[in-house]
C-alpha positions as CSV (number, residue, x, y, z in Angstrom):
1,M,99.7,125.0,153.4
2,S,96.9,123.7,155.8
3,T,94.8,120.7,155.0
4,T,91.8,122.9,154.8
5,A,93.4,125.1,152.1
6,V,94.4,122.0,150.1
7,H,90.9,120.6,150.4
8,G,89.6,124.0,149.2
9,L,91.8,123.7,146.1
10,W,90.5,120.2,145.4
11,T,86.9,121.5,145.6
12,A,87.6,124.4,143.3
13,A,89.2,122.1,140.8
14,A,86.3,119.7,140.9
15,D,83.6,122.4,140.6
16,P,83.6,122.8,136.8
17,L,83.3,119.0,136.4
18,D,80.1,119.0,138.6
19,R,78.6,121.6,136.2
20,I,79.0,119.5,133.0
21,P,75.4,118.9,131.8
22,A,74.2,115.3,131.5
23,P,73.7,114.4,127.8
24,H,70.1,114.6,126.6
25,I,69.4,112.0,123.9
26,E,66.0,111.7,122.1
27,Y,66.0,107.9,121.8
28,A,62.6,107.7,120.0
29,Q,63.8,110.1,117.3
30,L,67.0,108.1,116.8
31,A,65.2,104.7,116.8
32,P,66.0,103.7,113.2
33,T,69.7,104.0,113.7
34,L,69.7,102.5,117.2
35,I,67.7,99.4,116.0
36,V,70.3,98.8,113.2
37,V,73.3,99.3,115.6
38,G,71.7,97.0,118.2
39,A,71.1,94.3,115.5
40,A,74.7,94.6,114.3
41,V,76.0,94.1,117.9
42,V,73.7,91.1,118.3
43,G,75.0,89.8,114.9
44,V,78.6,89.8,116.3
45,L,77.4,87.9,119.4
46,V,75.7,85.4,117.1
47,E,79.1,84.7,115.4
48,A,80.6,84.1,118.8
49,F,78.0,81.9,120.4
50,V,75.6,80.3,117.9
51,P,76.7,77.0,116.3
52,R,78.1,77.4,112.8
53,R,75.3,75.3,111.1
54,A,72.7,77.8,112.5
55,R,74.4,81.1,111.9
56,Y,73.4,81.7,108.3
57,V,69.6,81.5,109.0
58,T,69.9,83.4,112.2
59,Q,71.9,86.3,110.6
60,V,69.6,86.5,107.6
61,V,66.5,86.7,109.7
62,L,68.1,89.1,112.2
63,A,69.2,91.5,109.4
64,F,65.9,91.4,107.7
65,V,63.8,92.0,110.9
66,A,66.2,94.8,112.0
67,L,66.0,96.6,108.7
68,A,62.2,96.2,108.5
69,A,61.8,97.5,112.0
70,A,64.1,100.4,111.4
71,F,62.1,101.3,108.2
72,A,58.9,101.1,110.3
73,A,60.4,103.5,112.8
74,V,61.3,106.0,110.0
75,V,57.7,105.8,108.7
76,A,56.4,106.3,112.3
77,L,58.6,109.4,112.7
78,A,57.4,110.8,109.4
79,G,53.8,110.1,110.3
80,A,54.3,111.9,113.7
81,G,55.3,115.1,111.8
82,Y,59.1,115.0,112.2
83,A,59.4,115.3,108.4
84,S,57.7,118.7,108.5
85,G,56.4,120.8,111.5
86,K,58.1,118.9,114.3
87,A,61.5,118.6,112.6
88,Q,64.2,119.1,115.2
89,I,67.9,118.8,116.1
90,A,68.5,115.8,118.3
91,A,71.3,114.3,120.4
92,M,72.5,117.6,121.7
93,G,72.9,119.2,118.2
94,A,74.6,116.2,116.6
95,L,71.8,114.9,114.4
96,A,68.9,116.4,112.4
97,V,65.5,114.7,112.4
98,D,63.8,116.3,109.4
99,G,62.3,115.6,106.0
100,P,65.5,115.0,104.0
101,A,67.1,112.9,106.7
102,L,64.0,110.6,107.1
103,F,63.4,110.3,103.3
104,L,67.1,109.3,102.8
105,Q,67.1,107.0,105.7
106,G,64.0,105.3,104.4
107,T,65.6,104.9,101.0
108,I,68.8,103.5,102.4
109,L,66.8,100.9,104.5
110,L,64.6,99.8,101.7
111,A,67.6,99.4,99.3
112,S,69.5,97.6,102.1
113,V,66.7,95.0,102.6
114,V,66.8,93.9,98.9
115,A,70.7,94.2,98.9
116,V,70.9,91.8,101.9
117,F,68.7,89.3,100.0
118,T,71.5,89.2,97.4
119,F,74.1,88.6,100.2
120,A,72.0,85.6,101.3
121,E,71.7,84.0,97.9
122,R,73.1,80.4,97.9
123,R,71.7,78.7,94.8
124,L,73.8,80.3,92.0
125,D,76.9,78.2,92.3
126,P,76.6,74.4,92.3
127,A,76.9,72.8,95.8
128,A,80.4,72.2,97.0
129,H,81.0,69.0,99.0
130,G,77.3,68.6,99.4
131,K,76.8,72.2,100.9
132,R,75.3,75.3,99.4
133,I,77.7,78.2,98.9
134,D,77.3,82.0,98.5
135,S,79.3,84.8,96.9
136,F,81.7,85.2,99.9
137,A,85.0,83.5,100.8
138,A,84.7,80.3,102.8
139,Q,87.1,81.7,105.4
140,A,88.2,85.3,105.0
141,A,91.4,85.0,107.0
142,S,92.8,82.2,104.8
143,V,95.4,83.0,102.1
144,P,93.9,82.5,98.6
145,G,94.8,79.0,97.3
146,S,96.2,77.9,100.6
147,D,95.6,74.5,102.3
148,S,93.5,76.3,105.0
149,E,91.2,77.8,102.4
150,Q,90.7,74.4,100.7
151,A,89.9,72.8,104.0
152,A,87.4,75.6,104.8
153,V,85.7,75.1,101.4
154,K,85.7,71.3,101.9
155,A,84.1,71.7,105.3
156,G,81.4,74.0,103.8
157,F,82.2,77.1,105.8
158,T,80.6,80.4,105.0
159,T,81.5,83.9,106.0
160,T,78.3,84.9,107.8
161,E,80.1,87.9,109.3
162,V,79.0,89.8,106.2
163,F,75.6,90.4,107.7
164,P,76.7,92.3,110.9
165,L,79.3,94.1,108.8
166,A,76.6,95.2,106.4
167,L,74.4,96.3,109.4
168,F,77.3,98.4,110.8
169,A,77.8,100.0,107.4
170,I,74.0,100.7,107.1
171,A,74.1,102.3,110.6
172,G,76.8,104.7,109.5
173,M,74.9,105.5,106.3
174,L,71.8,106.4,108.4
175,I,73.8,108.9,110.4
176,F,75.7,110.4,107.5
177,P,72.9,112.4,105.8
178,A,71.5,113.4,109.2
179,A,74.8,114.6,110.7
180,N,74.4,118.2,111.9
181,D,78.0,118.8,112.9
182,L,81.3,118.1,111.2
183,L,82.6,115.6,113.8
184,T,79.4,113.5,113.6
185,L,79.8,113.6,109.8
186,F,83.4,112.2,110.1
187,V,82.5,109.5,112.6
188,A,79.6,108.4,110.4
189,L,81.9,108.3,107.4
190,E,84.3,106.0,109.2
191,V,81.6,103.8,110.6
192,F,80.2,102.9,107.2
193,S,83.5,103.0,105.3
194,L,85.5,100.5,107.3
195,P,82.9,97.6,107.0
196,L,82.8,98.3,103.2
197,Y,86.5,98.0,102.9
198,L,86.3,94.5,104.5
199,L,83.2,93.4,102.5
200,C,85.1,94.3,99.2
201,A,87.8,91.8,100.1
202,L,85.6,88.8,100.6
203,A,84.8,87.4,97.2
204,R,84.7,83.6,97.0
205,R,86.1,83.6,93.4
206,Q,88.9,85.8,92.1
207,R,90.0,86.5,95.6
208,L,93.2,88.3,94.6
209,M,91.3,90.8,92.5
210,S,88.8,91.2,95.4
211,Q,91.6,91.9,97.9
212,E,93.3,94.3,95.4
213,A,90.0,96.2,95.1
214,A,89.7,96.4,98.9
215,V,93.3,97.7,99.3
216,K,92.7,100.4,96.6
217,Y,89.4,101.4,98.2
218,F,91.0,101.5,101.7
219,L,94.1,103.6,100.6
220,L,92.1,106.1,98.6
221,G,89.4,106.2,101.2
222,A,92.0,106.9,103.9
223,F,93.3,109.9,101.8
224,S,89.8,111.2,101.3
225,S,89.1,110.9,105.1
226,A,92.3,112.8,105.8
227,F,91.3,115.6,103.5
228,L,87.9,115.7,105.1
229,L,89.3,115.8,108.6
230,F,91.8,118.6,107.7
231,G,89.0,120.5,106.2
232,I,86.9,120.1,109.4
233,A,89.9,121.5,111.5
234,L,90.1,124.5,109.2
235,L,86.4,125.2,109.4
236,Y,86.5,124.9,113.2
237,G,89.3,127.5,113.2
238,Y,87.2,129.7,111.0
239,A,83.9,129.5,112.9
240,G,84.9,128.4,116.4
241,S,82.4,125.6,116.2
242,V,81.8,122.3,114.2
243,S,78.0,122.9,114.2
244,Y,76.5,123.6,110.8
245,A,74.2,126.3,112.2
246,A,77.1,128.1,113.9
247,I,79.3,127.9,110.8
248,A,76.4,129.4,108.7
249,D,76.1,132.2,111.2
250,V,79.8,133.1,111.0
251,V,79.6,133.0,107.2
252,D,76.5,135.3,107.2
253,G,78.2,137.6,109.7
254,T,75.4,137.1,112.3
255,V,77.6,135.4,115.0
256,G,76.9,136.7,118.5
257,R,79.7,135.7,120.9
258,I,83.3,135.3,119.7
259,D,85.5,132.7,121.5
260,P,88.6,134.6,122.8
261,A,90.8,131.6,122.0
262,L,89.8,131.7,118.4
263,A,89.4,135.4,117.9
264,A,92.6,135.6,115.7
265,T,91.2,133.1,113.2
266,M,87.5,133.5,113.3
267,G,86.1,135.0,110.2
268,N,89.3,134.3,108.2
269,D,88.0,133.6,104.7
270,V,91.1,131.7,103.7
271,L,90.3,129.1,106.3
272,L,86.7,129.0,105.1
273,L,87.5,128.5,101.4
274,I,90.3,125.9,101.9
275,G,88.4,124.1,104.7
276,G,85.1,124.0,102.7
277,A,87.0,122.7,99.6
278,L,88.7,119.9,101.6
279,V,85.4,118.8,103.2
280,L,83.8,118.8,99.7
281,M,86.6,116.7,98.4
282,G,85.9,114.1,101.0
283,L,82.2,113.9,100.1
284,L,82.8,114.0,96.4
285,F,85.1,111.0,96.8
286,K,82.2,109.0,98.3
287,V,79.9,110.2,95.6
288,G,82.3,109.0,92.9
289,A,82.5,112.4,91.1
290,V,85.4,113.2,88.8
291,P,88.3,113.8,89.6
292,F,87.8,111.7,92.7
293,H,86.4,108.7,90.9
294,M,89.5,106.6,90.2
295,W,88.6,104.0,92.8
296,T,85.1,103.3,91.4
297,P,85.7,101.0,88.4
298,D,88.4,98.8,90.1
299,V,86.4,98.4,93.3
300,Y,83.1,97.7,91.5
301,Q,84.8,95.1,89.4
302,G,86.8,93.4,92.2
303,A,84.2,93.4,95.0
304,P,81.7,90.5,95.3
305,T,78.8,91.6,93.1
306,P,76.2,91.7,95.9
307,V,78.5,94.1,97.8
308,T,79.0,96.2,94.6
309,G,75.2,96.6,94.2
310,F,74.8,97.5,97.9
311,M,77.7,99.9,97.8
312,A,76.7,101.6,94.5
313,A,73.2,102.3,95.7
314,A,73.3,102.9,99.5
315,T,76.6,104.8,99.6
316,K,75.5,107.2,96.9
317,V,72.3,108.0,98.7
318,A,74.1,108.6,102.0
319,A,76.9,110.7,100.5
320,F,74.5,112.9,98.5
321,G,72.4,113.4,101.6
322,A,75.4,114.6,103.5
323,L,76.6,116.8,100.6
324,L,73.1,118.5,100.4
325,R,73.0,119.2,104.1
326,L,76.5,120.6,104.2
327,L,75.9,123.0,101.2
328,Y,72.3,124.0,102.1
329,V,72.6,124.2,105.9
330,A,76.3,125.0,106.7
331,L,77.4,126.9,103.6
332,P,74.4,128.5,102.0
333,G,76.1,131.9,102.4
334,M,79.0,130.6,100.2
335,R,76.9,129.5,97.2
336,W,78.6,132.1,95.0
337,D,81.9,130.4,95.8
338,W,80.9,126.7,95.6
339,R,78.4,126.8,92.7
340,P,81.0,127.5,90.0
341,V,83.2,124.7,91.4
342,M,80.3,122.3,91.5
343,W,79.4,123.3,87.9
344,G,82.8,122.3,86.7
345,V,82.7,119.0,88.7
346,A,79.2,118.1,87.4
347,I,80.1,118.8,83.8
348,V,83.4,116.8,83.9
349,T,81.7,114.0,85.8
350,M,78.8,113.7,83.3
351,L,81.0,113.7,80.2
352,A,83.8,111.6,81.6
353,G,81.5,108.9,83.0
354,A,79.5,108.7,79.7
355,V,82.5,108.8,77.3
356,I,84.8,106.3,79.2
357,A,81.9,103.9,79.6
358,V,81.7,103.5,75.8
359,T,85.1,101.9,75.8
360,Q,84.4,99.3,78.6
361,T,84.2,95.6,77.9
362,D,83.3,94.4,81.4
363,V,79.7,94.7,82.6
364,K,80.6,95.7,86.1
365,R,83.1,98.3,84.9
366,L,80.5,99.7,82.5
367,L,78.0,100.0,85.3
368,A,80.7,101.7,87.4
369,Y,81.3,104.4,84.8
370,S,77.5,104.6,84.4
371,S,77.3,105.4,88.2
372,I,79.9,108.1,87.8
373,A,77.8,109.7,85.0
374,H,74.7,109.5,87.2
375,A,76.6,111.3,90.0
376,G,77.1,114.2,87.6
377,F,73.3,114.2,86.8
378,I,72.4,114.3,90.5
379,L,74.9,117.1,91.0
380,A,72.9,119.2,88.5
381,G,70.0,119.0,91.1
382,V,72.3,119.9,93.9
383,I,73.5,123.0,92.0
384,A,69.9,124.3,91.7
385,T,70.0,125.6,95.3
386,S,66.2,125.5,95.6
387,K,63.5,123.4,97.2
388,D,62.8,121.8,93.8
389,G,66.5,120.9,93.6
390,V,66.4,119.1,96.9
391,S,63.2,117.2,96.1
392,S,64.5,116.2,92.6
393,V,67.8,114.8,94.1
394,L,65.8,112.9,96.7
395,F,63.6,111.4,94.0
396,Y,66.5,110.5,91.7
397,L,68.4,108.8,94.6
398,G,65.4,106.7,95.4
399,A,64.8,105.7,91.8
400,Y,68.5,105.1,91.1
401,S,69.2,102.9,94.1
402,F,66.7,100.2,93.1
403,V,67.7,100.2,89.5
404,T,71.3,99.7,90.5
405,I,70.8,96.9,93.0
406,G,68.5,95.1,90.4
407,A,71.0,95.4,87.6
408,F,73.9,94.0,89.7
409,A,71.5,91.2,90.9
410,V,71.0,90.2,87.2
411,V,74.8,90.3,86.7
412,T,75.1,87.6,89.4
413,L,72.9,85.2,87.4
414,V,75.0,85.0,84.2
415,R,77.7,82.4,84.9
416,D,80.3,80.1,83.4
417,A,82.7,77.6,84.9
418,G,84.8,80.4,86.5
419,G,81.8,82.1,88.2
420,E,80.2,85.3,87.0
421,A,80.7,85.9,83.3
422,T,81.1,89.7,83.3
423,H,82.9,90.1,80.0
424,L,80.5,91.7,77.5
425,S,81.4,89.3,74.7
426,K,79.9,86.5,76.8
427,W,76.5,88.3,77.0
428,A,76.1,87.9,73.2
429,G,72.8,86.2,72.4
430,L,71.7,86.1,76.0
431,G,68.2,87.2,74.8
432,R,67.9,83.9,72.9
433,R,69.4,81.8,75.7
434,S,67.3,83.3,78.5
435,P,64.8,85.9,77.2
436,L,63.4,86.8,80.6
437,T,66.8,87.6,82.1
438,A,67.8,89.7,79.1
439,A,64.5,91.5,79.1
440,V,64.8,92.4,82.8
441,F,68.4,93.7,82.3
442,A,67.2,95.7,79.3
443,V,64.6,97.4,81.5
444,F,67.3,98.4,83.9
445,L,69.6,99.6,81.1
446,L,66.7,101.7,79.6
447,A,66.1,103.2,83.0
448,F,69.8,104.1,83.3
449,A,69.6,105.7,79.8
450,G,66.6,107.8,80.9
451,I,64.1,106.4,78.3
452,P,60.5,107.6,78.9
453,L,58.2,105.4,81.1
454,T,61.1,104.4,83.3
455,S,62.1,105.9,86.7
456,G,65.4,107.1,85.0
457,F,63.5,109.5,82.7
458,A,61.4,110.9,85.6
459,G,64.5,111.4,87.7
460,K,66.5,113.1,85.0
461,F,63.6,115.3,84.0
462,A,63.2,116.4,87.6
463,V,66.9,117.3,88.2
464,F,67.3,119.0,84.8
465,S,64.1,121.0,85.4
466,A,65.3,122.1,88.8
467,A,68.7,123.0,87.4
468,A,67.2,125.0,84.5
469,E,64.9,127.0,86.9
470,G,68.0,127.6,89.1
471,G,69.8,129.3,86.2
472,A,72.0,126.3,85.2
473,G,70.6,126.0,81.7
474,A,74.0,125.3,80.2
475,L,74.5,122.5,82.6
476,V,71.3,120.9,81.4
477,V,72.5,121.0,77.8
478,V,75.7,119.2,78.8
479,G,73.5,116.7,80.7
480,V,71.3,116.0,77.7
481,I,74.4,115.4,75.5
482,S,76.0,113.1,78.1
483,S,72.7,111.2,78.4
484,A,72.7,110.7,74.6
485,I,76.3,109.4,74.7
486,A,75.3,107.1,77.6
487,A,72.2,105.8,75.8
488,F,74.6,104.6,73.0
489,F,76.4,102.1,75.2
490,Y,73.3,101.0,77.1
491,I,71.5,100.2,73.8
492,R,74.7,98.6,72.5
493,V,74.4,96.0,75.3
494,I,70.7,95.4,74.5
495,V,71.5,94.9,70.8
496,L,74.3,92.5,71.8
497,M,71.9,90.5,73.9
498,F,69.0,90.3,71.5
499,F,70.5,90.5,68.0
500,S,73.7,88.4,68.3
501,E,74.1,84.7,67.9
502,P,74.8,82.9,71.2
503,K,78.1,81.1,71.4
504,A,78.1,77.4,71.8
505,D,80.4,77.6,74.9
506,G,78.6,80.7,76.2
507,P,77.6,81.2,79.9
508,T,74.4,79.8,81.4
509,V,71.8,81.7,83.4
510,A,71.5,80.3,86.9
511,V,68.1,79.9,88.5
512,P,68.2,81.9,91.7
513,S,66.3,81.3,95.0
514,F,63.3,83.4,96.1
515,L,65.7,86.0,97.6
516,T,67.4,87.2,94.4
517,M,64.1,86.9,92.5
518,T,62.5,89.2,95.0
519,T,65.4,91.7,94.6
520,I,65.1,91.8,90.8
521,A,61.3,91.9,90.9
522,V,61.3,94.8,93.4
523,G,63.8,96.6,91.1
524,V,61.6,96.2,88.1
525,A,58.5,97.1,89.9
526,V,60.0,100.3,91.3
527,T,61.5,101.2,87.9
528,V,58.2,100.9,86.2
529,A,56.1,102.4,88.9
530,L,58.3,105.5,89.3
531,G,58.3,105.8,85.5
532,L,54.5,105.5,85.0
533,F,53.3,107.3,88.1
534,P,56.1,109.6,89.3
535,Q,54.0,112.4,90.6
536,Y,53.0,110.9,93.9
537,F,56.7,110.1,94.7
538,L,57.8,113.6,93.5
539,D,55.2,115.1,95.8
540,L,56.5,112.9,98.7
541,A,60.1,114.1,98.0
542,G,58.8,117.7,97.7
543,S,57.1,117.5,101.1
544,A,60.4,116.1,102.6
545,S,62.7,118.7,101.1
546,T,63.0,121.3,103.9
547,F,66.1,121.1,106.1
548,V,65.9,122.0,109.8
549,R,68.5,124.3,111.3
């Protein structure tokens, strides 16, 4: 063969590569996520190059400025019309920039700002060796109780890596509800899950329980990710694409071109049903719905309480956003298949969360089962399959996230010699020992219970109204019964705090710094504001409830 012929072969082989289009990325529309990712990378560099004594202040300021700037970018995008008329698919079809995505991203960022304040709290424990300490292990790599750990505590070390880890998790959460194809969904899931596994293992006290919680979360999370990925593979085999719009077209039967390589499997309903079920399993795990809830109480109890509050609020917002987009954009043509399944999941989740919570004796486990019950209430809005259903879910997630972070922030204040006093018996008489702390916690519990004039009532009324209008009246009845059961254990805690005699050796209430006080004050303010004046925020959620496709 001549040199010319060989050269001709080289040219022919290279030709297709020359025709690969350059990626087109809309950086302005992706600014909120890019700001947070950039700050997380800078945070890693801070750990490498900034002297240890200056890292804490640098990381706190960096995290706060990044989250505030990202929220400003979300507001600017919404103001420019991307929540309504100018909504579009960005990053070559990978991400949606629309009303639900921007609303959920704004909620995640606001909740993350107050959650990061609890991460930065350093006044709750007495100073060790003349240095302030926080909720996190002095040196995460040290074996609990080892000489190296004791040396790290004596030297006054702090694990400031928690701030870039939190920023990476937040970046993944921002992408998760905006993901417009299944691979982006999976990558976002891993980006925010892996930092959370690490954060759960970093408690300063009860380190073995904290590490156990992290291992349980990691193992069960790995299983759920595997189910999700297998479901993605089956849906790709069914539709010949991982894009939500393309999957919806194949489900509706309006697909244009059939890929010859996938002609044998495209349109095979078995792949669609099994693949859709597996992807839903992965998302319901993150939501904490029954029967995928088993990790929730153990992880909530074992993780550092600031991480528990952050995880309980922000993860739920991101996961429900992703669930809504999958069901409403990719699988709306399957609603007759997934609605009965979601009915069953919602009913079991509401009842199991409420009933099992009654038996709990630990405050963090009680709040964990409470969050499971709330997942069931929010699923009632998802099942409505209407614009009101979407807006009610958005409103509920916004209200719930601030109540949750505020409640866990209060839990960090009640302490004894061993750290946080989370056993309910130790909260007896707290209303007499510290009336303000008990009153604030009572406000959060009443909001969880859905008592009128709190954000919880407005949220439950919105999702139940949407569910009833969507033909799920029986679900609303179960929801009301579950709310009544849940109200029992919330009010039981309030009675315990205000109508029991305080024990002589009971816990004390630590005086926090400005950071935790701000977190709790914001939680109370949002709870009361959304309870007294919900209409503006319901209208805001309503105007942001249309998905782009």
